[in-house]
GULUM-126010 format. One record per atom (N, C-alpha, C): residue in one letter; x, y negated, z. Coordinates in Angstrom, 3 decimals. Last residue first. Layout:
BEGIN
> type_u_v_w
> A_X_Y_Z;
...
// end
This chain:
BEGIN
> type_u_v_w
> A_-7.368_-38.427_-56.933;
> A_-8.060_-39.473_-56.171;
> A_-9.035_-40.214_-57.061;
> L_-6.377_-36.644_-58.732;
> L_-6.693_-36.131_-57.399;
> L_-7.443_-37.142_-56.554;
> G_-5.491_-37.580_-61.148;
> G_-6.899_-37.212_-61.053;
> G_-7.290_-36.659_-59.707;
> S_-3.010_-38.549_-61.439;
> S_-3.143_-37.089_-61.484;
> S_-4.581_-36.638_-61.437;
> A_-3.339_-41.252_-61.126;
> A_-2.984_-40.755_-62.463;
> A_-3.187_-39.253_-62.571;
> G_-3.861_-41.341_-58.390;
> G_-4.864_-41.776_-59.346;
> G_-4.603_-41.247_-60.736;
> L_-1.444_-40.438_-57.346;
> L_-2.670_-39.660_-57.105;
> L_-3.771_-40.046_-58.092;
> L_0.233_-42.488_-58.281;
> L_0.469_-41.108_-58.687;
> L_-0.783_-40.246_-58.501;
> A_-0.882_-44.731_-56.987;
> A_-0.844_-44.679_-58.443;
> A_-0.644_-43.251_-58.956;
> G_-0.452_-44.039_-54.282;
> G_-1.803_-44.213_-54.799;
> G_-1.854_-44.118_-56.318;
> V_2.352_-44.019_-54.223;
> V_1.604_-42.800_-53.916;
> V_0.194_-42.889_-54.475;
> G_2.867_-46.721_-54.867;
> G_3.357_-45.653_-55.735;
> G_2.607_-44.347_-55.503;
> Y_1.707_-47.984_-52.675;
> Y_1.160_-48.230_-54.013;
> Y_1.595_-47.136_-54.976;
> T_3.354_-47.019_-50.654;
> T_1.944_-46.628_-50.666;
> T_1.293_-46.895_-52.022;
> A_5.864_-48.157_-51.452;
> A_5.701_-46.708_-51.294;
> A_4.239_-46.306_-51.372;
> A_5.369_-50.912_-51.466;
> A_5.803_-50.243_-52.692;
> A_5.566_-48.735_-52.614;
> L_4.696_-51.321_-48.762;
> L_3.727_-51.600_-49.822;
> L_4.093_-50.872_-51.112;
> A_7.112_-50.587_-47.506;
> A_5.858_-49.896_-47.180;
> A_4.817_-50.101_-48.273;
> L_8.915_-52.425_-48.603;
> L_9.099_-50.986_-48.850;
> L_7.816_-50.212_-48.576;
> A_7.842_-54.803_-47.570;
> A_7.897_-54.596_-49.029;
> A_8.061_-53.121_-49.367;
> G_8.218_-54.395_-44.809;
> G_6.873_-54.524_-45.365;
> G_6.843_-54.280_-46.861;
> G_11.032_-54.320_-44.675;
> G_10.237_-53.168_-44.271;
> G_8.833_-53.213_-44.836;
> T_11.599_-56.936_-45.552;
> T_12.094_-55.773_-46.292;
> T_11.286_-54.525_-45.950;
> V_10.362_-58.420_-43.527;
> V_9.916_-58.570_-44.914;
> V_10.363_-57.374_-45.757;
> V_11.794_-57.619_-41.269;
> V_10.360_-57.349_-41.323;
> V_9.826_-57.475_-42.748;
> R_14.476_-58.355_-41.957;
> R_14.115_-56.993_-41.563;
> R_12.631_-56.725_-41.777;
> V_14.280_-61.109_-42.470;
> V_14.710_-60.199_-43.532;
> V_14.304_-58.767_-43.211;
> T_13.527_-62.014_-39.915;
> T_12.638_-62.206_-41.064;
> T_12.990_-61.255_-42.195;
> A_15.754_-61.342_-38.368;
> A_14.444_-60.789_-38.039;
> A_13.493_-60.889_-39.222;
> R_17.774_-62.855_-39.623;
> R_17.859_-61.395_-39.580;
> R_16.491_-60.767_-39.320;
> T_16.720_-65.488_-39.208;
> T_17.005_-64.976_-40.556;
> T_17.024_-63.458_-40.565;
> R_16.546_-65.809_-36.482;
> R_15.316_-65.810_-37.277;
> R_15.550_-65.211_-38.652;
> S_18.223_-64.099_-33.982;
> S_18.367_-64.776_-35.269;
> S_17.076_-64.673_-36.079;
> S_16.459_-64.410_-30.790;
> S_17.408_-63.804_-31.723;
> S_17.438_-64.592_-33.034;
> G_14.579_-65.005_-28.857;
> G_15.829_-65.745_-28.855;
> G_16.879_-65.163_-29.782;
> G_12.070_-63.923_-28.832;
> G_13.160_-63.121_-28.290;
> G_14.495_-63.821_-28.257;
> I_10.642_-65.980_-30.034;
> I_10.265_-65.517_-28.699;
> I_11.417_-64.770_-28.050;
> H_11.939_-66.114_-32.515;
> H_11.942_-67.289_-31.629;
> H_11.607_-66.876_-30.199;
> A_11.320_-63.640_-33.589;
> A_12.720_-63.962_-33.297;
> A_12.814_-65.143_-32.338;
> S_8.555_-63.959_-33.921;
> S_9.072_-62.910_-33.039;
> S_10.515_-63.198_-32.640;
> I_8.525_-65.998_-35.831;
> I_7.948_-66.234_-34.505;
> I_8.483_-65.221_-33.505;
> A_9.710_-64.690_-38.002;
> A_10.352_-65.885_-37.444;
> A_9.830_-66.168_-36.042;
> G_7.821_-62.655_-38.428;
> G_9.203_-62.314_-38.106;
> G_9.931_-63.487_-37.469;
> T_5.575_-64.109_-39.135;
> T_5.551_-63.351_-37.874;
> T_6.965_-62.945_-37.453;
> I_6.549_-65.168_-41.599;
> I_6.132_-66.055_-40.508;
> I_6.149_-65.313_-39.177;
> A_7.025_-62.908_-43.095;
> A_8.137_-63.828_-42.847;
> A_7.801_-64.750_-41.673;
> L_4.457_-61.905_-43.244;
> L_5.461_-61.182_-42.465;
> L_6.671_-62.060_-42.163;
> A_3.277_-63.777_-44.946;
> A_2.783_-63.641_-43.572;
> A_3.798_-62.923_-42.696;
> V_4.759_-63.245_-47.268;
> V_4.820_-64.578_-46.662;
> V_4.374_-64.502_-45.201;
> L_3.969_-60.601_-47.726;
> L_5.373_-60.894_-47.458;
> L_5.553_-62.276_-46.847;
> V_1.193_-60.928_-48.186;
> V_1.678_-60.116_-47.067;
> V_3.124_-60.462_-46.730;
> A_1.090_-62.501_-50.490;
> A_0.455_-62.962_-49.247;
> A_1.013_-62.225_-48.034;
> V_2.455_-60.839_-52.358;
> V_2.965_-62.169_-52.024;
> V_2.412_-62.634_-50.679;
> F_0.803_-58.511_-52.392;
> F_2.236_-58.432_-52.100;
> F_2.763_-59.789_-51.618;
> T_-1.649_-59.626_-53.201;
> T_-1.515_-59.016_-51.874;
> T_-0.050_-58.914_-51.466;
> V_-1.052_-60.424_-55.787;
> V_-1.455_-61.436_-54.801;
> V_-1.284_-60.883_-53.390;
> P_-0.473_-57.896_-56.995;
> P_0.556_-58.953_-56.879;
> P_0.213_-60.008_-55.830;
> V_-3.057_-56.566_-56.608;
> V_-1.828_-56.061_-55.991;
> V_-0.745_-57.140_-55.917;
> R_-4.943_-58.259_-58.036;
> R_-5.091_-57.855_-56.640;
> R_-3.766_-57.471_-55.982;
> W_-5.056_-58.913_-60.671;
> W_-4.192_-59.738_-59.821;
> W_-4.161_-59.259_-58.373;
> D_-6.882_-57.305_-61.907;
> D_-5.508_-57.269_-62.400;
> D_-4.526_-58.012_-61.490;
> A_-9.302_-57.965_-60.535;
> A_-8.680_-56.642_-60.374;
> A_-7.216_-56.628_-60.793;
> P_-9.191_-61.299_-59.101;
> P_-9.594_-60.339_-60.136;
> P_-8.775_-59.051_-60.018;
> P_-9.190_-61.690_-55.417;
> P_-8.718_-61.961_-56.786;
> P_-9.330_-60.982_-57.798;
> L_-10.489_-60.520_-53.044;
> L_-10.956_-61.763_-53.656;
> L_-10.449_-61.995_-55.084;
> L_-9.241_-58.142_-52.121;
> L_-10.631_-58.111_-52.585;
> L_-11.056_-59.361_-53.344;
> I_-6.666_-58.570_-51.274;
> I_-6.890_-57.483_-52.227;
> I_-8.284_-57.528_-52.835;
> A_-6.849_-60.695_-49.492;
> A_-5.947_-60.813_-50.643;
> A_-6.216_-59.746_-51.687;
> L_-8.557_-59.681_-47.546;
> L_-9.007_-60.794_-48.386;
> L_-8.161_-60.896_-49.654;
> M_-6.834_-57.703_-46.550;
> M_-8.148_-57.335_-47.091;
> M_-8.703_-58.433_-47.985;
> P_-4.594_-59.097_-45.630;
> P_-4.454_-58.250_-46.819;
> P_-5.798_-57.813_-47.401;
> L_-6.036_-60.598_-43.460;
> L_-5.298_-61.222_-44.566;
> L_-5.151_-60.306_-45.776;
> I_-7.041_-58.869_-41.535;
> I_-7.989_-59.560_-42.422;
> I_-7.280_-60.151_-43.639;
> A_-4.922_-58.022_-40.011;
> A_-5.476_-57.093_-41.003;
> A_-6.417_-57.779_-41.985;
> G_-4.462_-60.142_-38.252;
> G_-3.454_-59.799_-39.246;
> G_-4.016_-58.928_-40.355;
> I_-6.809_-59.956_-36.740;
> I_-6.542_-61.161_-37.522;
> I_-5.517_-60.877_-38.619;
> T_-6.412_-57.395_-35.613;
> T_-7.580_-57.669_-36.457;
> T_-7.348_-58.885_-37.337;
> F_-4.092_-57.794_-34.128;
> F_-4.104_-56.799_-35.197;
> F_-5.252_-57.085_-36.167;
> A_-5.033_-59.710_-32.303;
> A_-3.990_-60.087_-33.259;
> A_-3.942_-59.102_-34.425;
> V_-6.881_-58.162_-30.870;
> V_-7.329_-59.350_-31.604;
> V_-6.314_-59.742_-32.664;
> A_-5.156_-56.193_-29.803;
> A_-6.282_-55.822_-30.660;
> A_-6.751_-56.999_-31.506;
> S_-3.340_-57.740_-28.280;
> S_-2.856_-56.890_-29.363;
> S_-3.979_-56.549_-30.336;
> A_-5.002_-58.971_-26.412;
> A_-4.210_-59.796_-27.329;
> A_-3.751_-58.983_-28.526;
> G_-6.006_-56.692_-25.068;
> G_-6.898_-57.587_-25.807;
> G_-6.152_-58.431_-26.825;
> A_-3.658_-55.648_-23.936;
> A_-4.452_-54.839_-24.867;
> A_-5.362_-55.724_-25.710;
> A_-2.870_-57.765_-22.283;
> A_-1.979_-57.316_-23.351;
> A_-2.756_-56.523_-24.401;
> H_-5.065_-57.876_-20.539;
> H_-4.736_-59.027_-21.372;
> H_-3.845_-58.622_-22.550;
> W_-4.877_-55.349_-19.371;
> W_-6.072_-55.718_-20.132;
> W_-5.795_-56.911_-21.042;
> P_-2.443_-55.377_-18.006;
> P_-2.605_-54.491_-19.165;
> P_-3.816_-54.843_-20.011;
> S_-0.777_-58.266_-16.968;
> S_-2.069_-57.585_-16.973;
> S_-2.177_-56.681_-18.194;
> V_2.235_-58.663_-15.042;
> V_1.513_-58.672_-16.310;
> V_0.237_-57.851_-16.218;
> V_2.701_-60.711_-12.282;
> V_2.645_-59.328_-12.753;
> V_1.748_-59.271_-13.985;
> D_2.869_-63.135_-11.078;
> D_3.318_-63.066_-12.465;
> D_3.351_-61.636_-12.995;
> G_2.457_-63.318_-8.421;
> G_1.431_-63.880_-9.289;
> G_1.750_-63.764_-10.765;
> E_4.817_-62.246_-7.400;
> E_3.559_-61.511_-7.224;
> E_2.459_-62.025_-8.147;
> D_7.712_-61.979_-9.178;
> D_6.765_-62.973_-8.669;
> D_5.405_-62.288_-8.601;
> I_10.819_-60.397_-8.659;
> I_9.414_-60.271_-9.025;
> I_8.639_-61.423_-8.407;
> N_13.429_-59.663_-7.939;
> N_13.209_-60.624_-9.024;
> N_11.788_-60.514_-9.577;
> L_13.975_-58.128_-5.734;
> L_13.425_-57.453_-6.911;
> L_13.236_-58.358_-8.119;
> E_15.199_-59.744_-3.748;
> E_15.522_-58.321_-3.880;
> E_15.150_-57.752_-5.242;
> A_14.296_-62.395_-4.065;
> A_15.707_-62.119_-3.809;
> A_16.080_-60.674_-4.084;
> S_11.511_-62.139_-4.603;
> S_12.390_-62.900_-5.485;
> S_13.847_-62.490_-5.313;
> L_10.555_-60.600_-2.495;
> L_10.320_-60.152_-3.872;
> L_11.266_-60.858_-4.836;
> H_11.296_-62.198_-0.317;
> H_11.920_-60.893_-0.512;
> H_11.730_-60.385_-1.939;
> A_9.690_-64.489_-0.720;
> A_11.143_-64.612_-0.590;
> A_11.833_-63.291_-0.872;
> A_7.103_-63.455_-0.722;
> A_7.627_-64.080_-1.940;
> A_9.143_-64.179_-1.899;
> L_6.972_-62.594_1.982;
> L_6.845_-61.642_0.873;
> L_7.441_-62.218_-0.404;
> A_7.266_-64.987_3.475;
> A_8.239_-63.901_3.593;
> A_8.184_-62.956_2.393;
> D_7.062_-68.144_3.217;
> D_6.374_-67.024_2.542;
> D_7.356_-65.859_2.484;
> H_8.095_-69.702_5.458;
> H_7.225_-70.266_4.417;
> H_6.398_-69.183_3.735;
> H_9.631_-68.003_7.005;
> H_8.560_-68.766_7.646;
> H_7.571_-69.297_6.615;
> T_11.399_-67.149_5.061;
> T_10.531_-66.178_5.713;
> T_9.362_-66.880_6.382;
> L_12.722_-69.533_4.512;
> L_11.928_-68.901_3.463;
> L_10.961_-67.879_4.050;
> E_13.957_-69.942_6.999;
> E_13.006_-70.925_6.483;
> E_12.118_-70.326_5.396;
> E_15.576_-67.641_7.224;
> E_14.549_-67.918_8.230;
> E_13.499_-68.895_7.694;
> A_17.259_-67.897_4.988;
> A_16.401_-66.719_5.133;
> A_15.271_-66.981_6.116;
> V_18.569_-70.315_5.612;
> V_17.763_-70.199_4.391;
> V_16.778_-69.045_4.526;
> R_19.880_-69.522_7.968;
> R_18.899_-70.605_8.006;
> R_17.982_-70.552_6.787;
> R_21.550_-67.495_6.998;
> R_20.519_-67.184_7.995;
> R_19.447_-68.264_8.041;
> A_23.156_-68.953_5.227;
> A_22.351_-67.844_4.732;
> A_21.232_-67.510_5.708;
> T_24.394_-70.719_7.031;
> T_23.516_-71.239_5.974;
> T_22.594_-70.146_5.460;
> P_25.891_-68.955_8.689;
> P_24.867_-69.844_9.255;
> P_23.871_-70.346_8.199;
> E_27.487_-67.560_6.622;
> E_26.565_-66.855_7.531;
> E_25.508_-67.791_8.109;
> S_27.469_-69.253_3.418;
> S_28.072_-68.897_4.694;
> S_27.025_-68.233_5.579;
> L_26.714_-67.872_0.187;
> L_26.430_-68.779_1.290;
> L_27.146_-68.310_2.552;
> G_27.081_-66.051_-1.855;
> G_28.138_-67.025_-1.619;
> G_27.872_-67.996_-0.490;
> K_25.391_-63.967_-2.182;
> K_25.351_-64.980_-3.245;
> K_26.364_-66.096_-3.021;
> A_25.668_-62.597_0.146;
> A_26.269_-62.011_-1.052;
> A_26.284_-62.988_-2.223;
> R_24.078_-64.168_1.768;
> R_25.528_-64.165_1.987;
> R_26.246_-63.625_0.755;
> Y_21.629_-63.436_0.738;
> Y_22.105_-64.795_0.485;
> Y_23.589_-64.947_0.804;
> L_21.553_-60.799_1.649;
> L_21.439_-61.075_0.215;
> L_21.948_-62.473_-0.112;
> S_21.635_-61.134_4.397;
> S_22.787_-60.521_3.726;
> S_22.748_-60.761_2.225;
> T_19.062_-62.215_4.799;
> T_20.264_-62.999_5.130;
> T_21.487_-62.448_4.396;
> L_17.495_-60.055_4.082;
> L_17.419_-61.277_3.287;
> L_18.643_-62.161_3.543;
> E_18.224_-58.282_6.153;
> E_18.467_-57.926_4.744;
> E_18.456_-59.169_3.868;
> E_17.288_-59.628_8.379;
> E_18.725_-59.373_8.239;
> E_19.081_-59.050_6.796;
> L_14.565_-59.505_7.793;
> L_15.228_-60.809_7.882;
> L_16.739_-60.654_7.742;
> E_14.176_-56.761_7.936;
> E_13.979_-57.431_6.649;
> E_14.619_-58.818_6.649;
> Q_14.579_-56.310_10.640;
> Q_15.502_-55.709_9.674;
> Q_15.390_-56.391_8.306;
> A_12.352_-57.725_11.618;
> A_13.712_-58.123_11.991;
> A_14.735_-57.581_11.000;
> P_10.058_-56.392_10.589;
> P_10.388_-57.763_10.160;
> P_11.819_-58.183_10.481;
> M_8.890_-53.692_9.991;
> M_10.227_-53.976_10.523;
> M_10.700_-55.360_10.074;
> D_6.203_-53.680_9.175;
> D_6.678_-52.669_10.122;
> D_8.039_-52.992_10.734;
> R_5.805_-55.819_7.407;
> R_4.888_-55.632_8.528;
> R_5.493_-54.734_9.606;
> L_7.822_-55.479_5.587;
> L_7.772_-56.736_6.332;
> L_6.850_-56.619_7.539;
> E_7.091_-52.980_4.568;
> E_8.346_-53.120_5.301;
> E_8.364_-54.401_6.123;
> D_4.701_-53.611_3.243;
> D_4.690_-52.676_4.367;
> D_5.957_-52.817_5.219;
> R_5.660_-55.306_1.234;
> R_4.688_-55.812_2.212;
> R_4.648_-54.921_3.449;
> E_7.256_-53.541_-0.212;
> E_7.880_-54.668_0.461;
> E_6.950_-55.253_1.523;
> K_5.239_-51.839_-1.164;
> K_6.317_-51.305_-0.333;
> K_6.989_-52.425_0.458;
> Q_3.779_-53.602_-2.759;
> Q_3.155_-53.017_-1.576;
> Q_4.197_-52.450_-0.622;
> I_5.700_-54.142_-4.734;
> I_5.179_-55.229_-3.910;
> I_4.555_-54.686_-2.629;
> L_6.013_-51.617_-5.869;
> L_7.152_-52.267_-5.218;
> L_6.696_-53.394_-4.297;
> A_3.441_-51.263_-6.928;
> A_3.946_-50.329_-5.917;
> A_5.122_-50.937_-5.149;
> H_3.355_-53.302_-8.808;
> H_2.433_-53.348_-7.677;
> H_2.899_-52.413_-6.557;
> E_5.321_-52.361_-10.585;
> E_5.524_-53.621_-9.879;
> E_4.607_-53.735_-8.667;
> S_4.112_-49.980_-11.490;
> S_5.417_-49.942_-10.811;
> S_5.649_-51.210_-10.000;
> D_1.818_-50.979_-12.717;
> D_1.694_-50.073_-11.572;
> D_2.997_-50.016_-10.776;
> S_2.976_-52.461_-14.822;
> S_2.205_-53.135_-13.786;
> S_2.076_-52.272_-12.534;
> Q_4.164_-50.434_-16.380;
> Q_4.982_-51.505_-15.803;
> Q_4.261_-52.171_-14.635;
> S_1.846_-48.980_-17.025;
> S_2.964_-48.333_-16.341;
> S_3.855_-49.364_-15.661;
> S_0.360_-50.915_-18.386;
> S_-0.152_-50.354_-17.134;
> S_0.968_-49.692_-16.341;
> V_1.790_-51.298_-20.702;
> V_1.828_-52.360_-19.701;
> V_1.290_-51.866_-18.356;
> S_1.220_-48.800_-21.993;
> S_2.588_-49.258_-21.756;
> S_2.654_-50.281_-20.628;
> V_-1.592_-48.705_-22.110;
> V_-0.843_-47.643_-21.433;
> V_0.552_-48.121_-21.060;
> Y_-2.127_-51.063_-23.579;
> Y_-2.697_-50.866_-22.243;
> Y_-1.904_-49.825_-21.457;
> E_-0.808_-50.672_-25.991;
> E_-0.390_-51.756_-25.117;
> E_-0.890_-51.535_-23.695;
> G_-2.306_-48.447_-26.939;
> G_-0.861_-48.363_-26.744;
> G_-0.350_-49.432_-25.801;
> L_-4.894_-49.513_-27.109;
> L_-4.618_-48.402_-26.201;
> L_-3.128_-48.290_-25.905;
> A_-4.484_-51.487_-29.078;
> A_-4.957_-51.853_-27.744;
> A_-4.644_-50.757_-26.736;
> M_-3.685_-49.933_-31.277;
> M_-2.769_-50.926_-30.716;
> M_-3.172_-51.304_-29.296;
> S_-6.041_-48.412_-31.668;
> S_-4.774_-47.759_-31.364;
> S_-3.782_-48.729_-30.728;
> I_-7.876_-50.411_-32.311;
> I_-8.083_-49.580_-31.119;
> I_-6.778_-48.919_-30.697;
> A_-6.708_-51.387_-34.661;
> A_-6.929_-52.285_-33.535;
> A_-7.116_-51.494_-32.243;
> G_-6.750_-49.081_-36.311;
> G_-5.484_-49.680_-35.905;
> G_-5.636_-50.592_-34.698;
> G_-9.494_-48.604_-36.693;
> G_-8.640_-47.600_-36.065;
> G_-7.341_-48.185_-35.546;
> V_-10.244_-51.048_-37.940;
> V_-10.865_-50.611_-36.687;
> V_-9.971_-49.613_-35.955;
> L_-8.506_-51.103_-40.220;
> L_-8.574_-52.209_-39.271;
> L_-9.112_-51.746_-37.921;
> G_-9.063_-48.724_-41.548;
> G_-7.716_-48.974_-41.043;
> G_-7.695_-50.072_-40.005;
> A_-11.747_-49.203_-42.211;
> A_-11.393_-48.060_-41.356;
> A_-10.004_-48.255_-40.742;
> V_-11.420_-51.408_-43.887;
> V_-12.171_-51.560_-42.637;
> V_-11.836_-50.423_-41.673;
> G_-9.923_-50.217_-45.988;
> G_-9.399_-51.347_-45.224;
> G_-10.100_-51.517_-43.880;
> A_-11.625_-48.230_-46.964;
> A_-10.330_-47.852_-46.395;
> A_-9.765_-48.972_-45.529;
> T_-13.736_-49.885_-47.861;
> T_-13.964_-48.841_-46.861;
> T_-12.662_-48.454_-46.167;
> L_-12.463_-51.481_-49.802;
> L_-13.065_-52.096_-48.626;
> L_-13.248_-51.072_-47.513;
> I_-11.716_-49.477_-51.640;
> I_-10.690_-50.343_-51.039;
> I_-11.230_-50.966_-49.758;
> P_-14.168_-48.348_-52.404;
> P_-13.189_-47.544_-51.669;
> P_-12.111_-48.390_-50.991;
> G_-15.315_-50.818_-53.635;
> G_-15.930_-50.056_-52.547;
> G_-14.934_-49.224_-51.753;
> S_-13.900_-51.757_-55.830;
> S_-13.805_-52.485_-54.570;
> S_-14.327_-51.683_-53.387;
> D_-11.945_-49.839_-58.049;
> D_-13.249_-50.073_-57.430;
> D_-13.086_-50.741_-56.064;
> A_-9.590_-49.073_-59.085;
> A_-9.856_-50.507_-59.126;
> A_-11.195_-50.841_-58.492;
> T_-7.422_-46.635_-57.541;
> T_-8.693_-47.033_-58.148;
> T_-8.844_-48.544_-58.102;
> A_-4.777_-46.293_-56.750;
> A_-5.508_-45.143_-57.272;
> A_-6.787_-45.530_-57.988;
> G_-3.876_-48.691_-55.834;
> G_-3.057_-48.009_-56.824;
> G_-3.778_-46.838_-57.460;
> A_-5.734_-49.232_-53.909;
> A_-5.801_-50.008_-55.151;
> A_-4.933_-49.393_-56.243;
> V_-4.776_-47.549_-51.911;
> V_-6.057_-47.224_-52.548;
> V_-6.193_-47.972_-53.875;
> G_-2.391_-48.958_-51.342;
> G_-2.353_-47.567_-51.769;
> G_-3.631_-47.150_-52.469;
> V_-3.427_-51.372_-50.510;
> V_-2.603_-51.345_-51.727;
> V_-2.505_-49.920_-52.246;
> V_-4.730_-50.589_-48.177;
> V_-5.525_-51.104_-49.298;
> V_-4.726_-51.124_-50.601;
> I_-2.525_-49.594_-46.615;
> I_-3.696_-48.770_-46.925;
> I_-4.412_-49.285_-48.174;
> A_-0.756_-51.753_-46.453;
> A_-0.305_-50.495_-47.047;
> A_-1.474_-49.621_-47.448;
> A_-2.411_-53.582_-45.126;
> A_-1.941_-53.873_-46.475;
> A_-1.478_-52.603_-47.173;
> V_-2.689_-52.319_-42.674;
> V_-3.867_-52.435_-43.540;
> V_-3.458_-52.776_-44.969;
> S_0.053_-52.426_-41.786;
> S_-0.731_-51.188_-41.825;
> S_-1.887_-51.277_-42.810;
> V_0.910_-55.154_-41.978;
> V_1.595_-54.079_-42.698;
> V_0.693_-52.852_-42.864;
> I_-0.997_-56.601_-40.389;
> I_-0.668_-56.991_-41.765;
> I_-0.108_-55.805_-42.539;
> G_-0.926_-55.243_-37.953;
> G_-2.169_-55.353_-38.710;
> G_-1.922_-55.686_-40.161;
> D_1.718_-55.611_-37.165;
> D_1.253_-54.263_-37.480;
> D_-0.039_-54.292_-38.285;
> N_1.648_-58.414_-36.770;
> N_2.577_-57.819_-37.731;
> N_2.122_-56.420_-38.143;
> A_-0.265_-58.617_-34.743;
> A_-0.515_-59.237_-36.047;
> A_0.379_-58.626_-37.115;
> G_1.083_-57.223_-32.685;
> G_-0.203_-56.756_-33.185;
> G_-0.514_-57.321_-34.559;
> L_3.336_-58.826_-32.299;
> L_3.507_-57.445_-32.760;
> L_2.213_-56.896_-33.329;
> V_2.024_-61.171_-31.415;
> V_2.869_-61.196_-32.619;
> V_3.051_-59.785_-33.180;
> G_0.675_-60.228_-29.102;
> G_-0.051_-60.826_-30.217;
> G_0.749_-60.813_-31.510;
> A_2.698_-59.343_-27.452;
> A_1.707_-58.379_-27.907;
> A_0.951_-58.917_-29.118;
> R_3.986_-61.850_-27.079;
> R_4.696_-60.724_-27.683;
> R_3.717_-59.703_-28.255;
> L_1.915_-63.257_-25.821;
> L_2.440_-63.728_-27.097;
> L_3.172_-62.610_-27.826;
> W_1.565_-61.768_-23.485;
> W_0.461_-61.906_-24.428;
> W_0.970_-62.321_-25.807;
> N_4.147_-62.140_-22.418;
> N_3.669_-60.796_-22.732;
> N_2.508_-60.849_-23.717;
> L_4.265_-64.875_-21.994;
> L_5.179_-64.279_-22.961;
> L_4.715_-62.882_-23.360;
> R_2.277_-65.037_-20.016;
> R_2.093_-65.734_-21.292;
> R_3.001_-65.158_-22.366;
> Q_3.421_-63.485_-17.991;
> Q_2.153_-63.073_-18.589;
> Q_1.961_-63.746_-19.942;
> A_5.689_-64.980_-17.439;
> A_5.843_-63.606_-17.916;
> A_4.564_-63.121_-18.580;
> I_4.634_-67.373_-16.471;
> I_5.329_-67.380_-17.761;
> I_5.502_-65.973_-18.311;
> G_3.446_-67.576_-14.014;
> G_2.626_-67.069_-15.103;
> G_3.345_-66.989_-16.426;
> T_5.280_-70.318_-12.893;
> T_4.371_-69.238_-12.535;
> T_3.509_-68.854_-13.721;
> Q_6.773_-72.510_-13.616;
> Q_7.172_-71.238_-14.195;
> Q_6.203_-70.104_-13.891;
> H_5.989_-75.737_-14.703;
> H_5.760_-74.713_-13.690;
> H_6.007_-73.349_-14.319;
> P_8.508_-77.836_-16.123;
> P_7.294_-77.051_-16.246;
> P_7.211_-76.018_-15.143;
> E_9.718_-80.813_-14.496;
> E_9.975_-79.476_-14.998;
> E_8.677_-78.701_-15.091;
> N_9.255_-83.201_-13.323;
> N_8.788_-83.041_-14.692;
> N_9.036_-81.660_-15.262;
> L_10.462_-83.018_-10.881;
> L_9.015_-83.123_-10.916;
> L_8.462_-82.889_-12.304;
> H_13.136_-82.976_-11.682;
> H_12.572_-81.789_-11.038;
> H_11.051_-81.817_-11.101;
> A_13.401_-85.545_-12.651;
> A_13.562_-84.429_-13.586;
> A_12.948_-83.167_-13.008;
> Y_13.094_-86.955_-10.274;
> Y_12.098_-87.105_-11.326;
> Y_12.181_-85.957_-12.328;
> S_15.406_-86.066_-8.965;
> S_14.098_-85.787_-8.394;
> S_13.013_-85.893_-9.451;
> H_17.433_-87.037_-10.610;
> H_17.319_-85.595_-10.411;
> H_15.932_-85.235_-9.892;
> N_17.008_-89.754_-10.332;
> N_16.825_-89.138_-11.641;
> N_16.640_-87.640_-11.513;
> S_17.652_-89.979_-7.615;
> S_16.310_-90.304_-8.085;
> S_16.031_-89.662_-9.422;
> R_20.340_-89.280_-7.591;
> R_19.388_-88.442_-6.866;
> R_17.981_-88.703_-7.353;
> G_21.366_-91.342_-9.187;
> G_21.533_-89.957_-9.603;
> G_20.526_-89.051_-8.928;
> T_20.757_-93.630_-7.674;
> T_20.121_-93.426_-8.976;
> T_20.202_-91.984_-9.422;
> D_20.253_-94.466_-4.640;
> D_20.987_-93.367_-5.281;
> D_20.291_-93.014_-6.584;
> M_20.668_-97.791_-3.597;
> M_19.752_-96.791_-4.167;
> M_20.550_-95.739_-4.907;
// end
């Protein structure tokens, strides 16, 4: 009994299915960025208004307006961005489909040459190309030539929805932090809540991208703290001057 081969086979069967991973990562990326923007944007707005007035009405109005406007803006931005990528990928897929229909022999030669370039011998490369073409010609060419999976093209609607929902969830945190505590505690509580939330989103973003969590967390927390300090200072100055 070939134990090594058996173990390899079982390991292969236990491997996670990769189809759809690009879409899942895209939704997660859009969600993390949306939540981060929701936290910072709405926190900056409500802290700025709180610097000018202690009345809950204007703070709530500004926060809700920022939430609605920001969620729509994030959704539109994601939709436009991902639509461009999706349209390009669909165009490439259609081009490859047309070429396979119009000149299958040339496409088989092209696929064979691609596998020869990867180090396979001529007979092996041709056999691989023929078997893959027989199984699913379009998938074989998309993978070898373009590194595209037809079932893994990202959806602009999913990205837009994930971004809008995440922005809304992120925006709710600073609104609750600024409205629930007593007036004297509103700004300090909001600062702490926002910076903790940003540290979490920064760590998640770094994990998704495979970068340093420490650097990512420091960057996003520092940026958020500067934004809050700046908007609070502007609000306080306007409030003191009587302009707000």
